[in-house]
C-alpha positions, 0 to 999 in steps of 0.5 A: 605615945600617940596611941596612949595620948589618943586614949587619954583624950577618949577615956579617962587618964590612965596611969602606967609606967615608963621604963628608962634604964630600969628606973621607974618614974614615980607618979605624982598628982597631975595638978603639980606636974605642968611646971615640971613638965616644961622644965623637963622638956626644955632641959631635954631639948637644951641638952639635945641642942648642945649635942647637935651644936657640937656635931653629935647626933647620937641618942641622948643618954638620959641616965645622968639627967634630972628626969629620973623619978621626978615626973609622972607618966600622966604628965608626959602623956597628957595632951599639953595646952596651948599655953604650955606649947607656947612656953615650950617654944619660947624657951626653946627659941630662947635657949637656941638664941643664947647658944648661938650668941655664945658661939658668935661671941667666942668667934669674935673674941678670936682673930678674924685673920690667922696669923694676926693678934685678936682685937678686943671689944668686938660685939657678936652682931656688929663686930667692931663697927661700934668702935669704928663709928666712935672717934674716941675709940679709934686710937685703941682700935687701930693701934692697940692690937696692931702688928709692928707694921700696923696691921689689925684684924677686925670683925665687921657686921655679920662676921665679915672678915676685916682688916686695917693697915697703917703703913703707907706702902700697905695703904697704897697697895690696898687702895690701888688694888681694887675699886670695890667697896662693898657698901651696906645695902641700907647705905646703897638704898638710901643713897640712891634714893637721894643721889640717884641710881647712877651716883658715882660713889655708890657704884661698886665697880665694873663697866658702869662705874668706869663709864660714869667716872669717865664722864666726870673726869672729862669735866674736871680737866686742868683747863676747866679747873684753871678757868675757875680761878677767877671765880674762886678769887672773886668769892674769896675777896667777897667773903673776906671783904664782908669780914673786913666790913664787920670788923670795921663796924660799918655794916653791923646791922646786916650781920645775919650769919646763923650760929655766930657770936657777933661783933665785939671789942676786945683788948690786945694783950700785947699792945694794950689797945682795943681791937674790933673782933668778929666771932664766927662759928666758922663751919657755917661761914665756910659752907656758904663760901664753898657753895658759892664756889661750887655753883660758879665753877661747876654749875655756872650758877650764882647762889648769891650767898653774898648779896651785894648792894651799892649805895651813894654817899649823901655828900656826893653830888656828881654821883662819882663812882669813886665815892660809892660804898659797897655793902654786903649781906651774908645770907643762906639760900634755901638750897644750902639748907636743902643740900645739908638736910639731904646729905645728913638724911642718908646717914640717919636712915642708914644708921644701925639704930634706925634699921628697924624703925619703919617710920624712918625706913619707909618713904611712903609713910606720911610722917613729918620726917618724910614730908621734910625730905620730899620738900628738900628733895623737890627744891634741889631737883627743881634747881638742878633741872632748871640750871641744867636745862638752861645750859643744855638749850644754850649748848645745843643752840650754839653747837647747831649754829656753828654746824650751820655756819661751818657748811658755808665757810672755807677750810681756812675759816673752818679751822679758825672757827674750830679754835673758838671752842676754848671758852666752852671747853673750860666750862665744866657743866658744858663739858659734862653735858657733852660727855653725857650726850655722847655716852647716851647716844653712842650706847643706846640699844640698836632698836632704840637707835633705829627708832630714832634714825627713822624719825631723823633727817639723817640715817647714816649716823649712830646718833639719830641727829648726827650728820656725819660719822660715829667718831667721838669728840675725843677722837675727832675734836669736834662734837657737833657731828653727834649733837641734836638740835633743840627741836629734834631732841625727844622729850624722853632723851632730854629728861634722861640727859638732864637726870644723868647730869643732875645725879652727877652734880648732886653727888659732886656737891655732897662729896665736896661741899661739906668736906671743903667747909670742914677742912677750912674750919680745921685750917682756922683751928690749926692756924689759931694754934700756930700764929707763926704760920699765919705770919708766913702765909701773910708774907707770901700772900702780900708778895704774890697778891700786892693788890686785890682788884679786877686785874688780880690773877689768882694762882694757887701754884704761886702760893706754895706756903699757903698750899702747904698749910692746907696740905698739913691741915688735911694730914692732921685733920682729915674730914673723912673718917675712913674708907673701905676696899674689898680685896679681889685676891689674896694679899701678902703683907709684912708684919714686922721688920724681921721678915714676918709675913701674913696672907690676907684672904680674898674678899677681906674688907679693908678699913683705911683710916686716913688720919691714923695713917697720917699720924703714924711715925712710920709715914711722917717725921714728927707726925703729931706736930703741925708743920707746913714746912714739911711740904715746902722749903725756902729757896731763891727768895721764895717758898718752893715745893719740896722733892721728897725723892730728891732729898732722900737720894741726896741724904743717902749719898751724903758722906760728910757734914758738908754734903749732909748740910746741903739737904737741910732746908735753908731758913727764910730771912727774918722779917718784921712779921716772923722775927718774933717766932725765930725759935719756933721757925728754926725748929720747923725748918729742920723737918724732913720732907713729906712723902706725897705717896703717904698722903691719903686725904683724897684717897688713892688709886682708881677711886681717888677724889676727882675734885682734889685739884679744885678743892686745894685751889679753892682753899689755898686762894681763900687762905692767901686772901684772908691772911693777907690782911687779917688774923685769927684766934680761938674765940673762947679761952681754954677751948678744946676741939671736940669732933662729932661723926656725921655719917662718914664725915668727922667735923668739929662740934663747934668751932668759934673763931675770932677774926680781926684786921692786921695792924702791920 
């Protein structure tokens, strides 16, 4: 053919015959053969590709093709033009792509795991990811094709094998099996750009993850969290005080919360009296509260979301403090908007619809989006560096001063001086600085350590600024031996330590700031739908917190019913959509109660949907109902936490009606607040105890939420302070809760809540 084509190019086209199985191609005019040639070669390549795709590489049999007697020899042997080549290549690629898509669609239509039913509505490219990111599809996705034990086979992007489990025992096994999550490379890239390369949530596992996790755990000790109760109580009292001021109408000109409906007067349907009501889009309100708490407890910094100002009454001549009026201004600091912008920016850039958009993916382009991103990032970094740098200088100065004093003291004085670190031990940012510095100096490369030692006054310590041994402060109880001074610490060391702590704090803020605010928003929604729970929370709050002043001691453990309200809200409305884990070995799970088993292969990505797990009847009795009483019971004149294991054993051992009755919670006595809900309360008090091992709002295993205790404390104290003197209800008649996805968070689209002062 090549020789004949060369002849065509050098001479005039010649006509000859090509014998194909004793059949001759009938010559036709050259002008009409170009289109037929394209079709013929495309169909031939198409057939050849089909044979190759099916594993058959034999020479194609052209007897049954449509090539016979339709094309001229001149067409087949003439040199094709560039346009013809382009069309041929395009058609070939298109046909190949269609074949591949068809084969992928056939693959995803089957089950990803042998032995499990197939889950419909999978896409050939992203699998079931499209259904995962749409909350309206979760009910169908996780339950329609699940086995009797709640196992579902799924497909992930790129045909990754995925599975979902709903049974609590299976969820615990998966979450405690491995910390690996296998994030998308786009999520990791954009997350590290914003949160830093040492962000705890983005590290897959291994020594680096354990080291970073250990640093954070040392800061979130029980003592450090309990030391923040006073700050949380002050923030809660300030926020509720602002609401009380707004309800009274004394300071409406300072009402400047964004997205709120404002102050209005409505008529009480029960009493017929007019009532002053403040309507808020509560998510914004709670974000500022959460930011204030995080700043004061974790960073020892006041964001001043509530700015206080004191004015003196005009009739006051002696300036007695008792006649002073305190008003507050509800404002949003620029850092709050910056934090929220950066958090959502990661989700925007990692979204599948923006993966091929260079204006979103390229940070170096001078677009408006990138300019806003860098402006907000600079604002956050400046704040973090300033706060951490100040705390670092204070910490080093105090530590060096103690070290110098201890050299002059006696052993008895040294012992007494060693007991004076309790205040610092309860300061989260100080403890975090200690942990980061110890890790930084004890894990430096040998050549770097030697460089520091040559420039230090002491060469016997592993820390270049140490005067003692290499023993860590966890072992010796004294950190002064490994702490440099403000004058001997190098600039690079200081910058690295500040950056490490900044990345940790930024990650903690992103992980807890918005989720806490959304959880409190859901709490207001649930209590608006269940006013009887408001009354019970009010009774407990008034009993535990008779007054709210500077001497009030806040303790979430003394408010079990208010804590139960938070737990039940998180069970029904978990803010996190789903979490993932990647199995490091084969897992064998039961598929039904008849002994059926299935083996989930290694490297399977598990998708855990906490809300679907919590609303499964296998895990919680009357799972769809909002019942805080499943967590607490009335006993000895107050609410106490229920013991699931103890009640289950008693119920299993009960052989007569008297013994069985002993396992039923005793209802609290009626009061002036709760007697109007006697029937509803009686039904709620019969609920069986909740199993804490089936609760996964804060995940489980090695990657469980470090700030769980702080979040529960924060929300419990706020609920107690709020419902002690106020009530809530939905601000719009016929309101229906609509949730929207924000990256991995599921938040209410809008949630208008009305607040008013209790009359009783």
